[in-house]
C-alpha positions, 0 to 999 in steps of 0.5 A: 230819341227815346228822350224826345218821345219820353219827353213829349209823352211827359207833357201830354200826360202832364196837360190831361192831368190839369184838365178839369171835369164838367160839372153839368147842372143838377135840372139838364134831365128836365130841360133835356126832356122839356126840349124834346116835348116842345119838338113839333110831330109829323102827324101820321097822316100826312107821313102817309099821304105824301107815302101814296104821293111818292109811289103813285109817282113812281108807278105811273113813271113806270107805265109811261116808260114802259108805254113809250119803249113799246111805242119806240120797239112797234116803230122800229119794226116799220123801218125792218126790210123783209128779206128775201129769202129767195136762193134762185129765180125761175 
């Protein structure tokens, strides 16, 4: 059993020993920096506008949902009848 695992390990090490290193070109740094500089950047103004719209949308949803919840609360109180606590009829 030990022989088969030794043979497998030898195959793996032989395979790894035959792998050739990649040689990058000399101008890879220049190509990378140029591609980064060519990317379009979203202006800060647009990011601020999007954040304000998102915050206002969330605030309006919270306000409207709380207003609807309060109106349902009043409607439920109308449905509950008052109880008569008189124990004895004189």
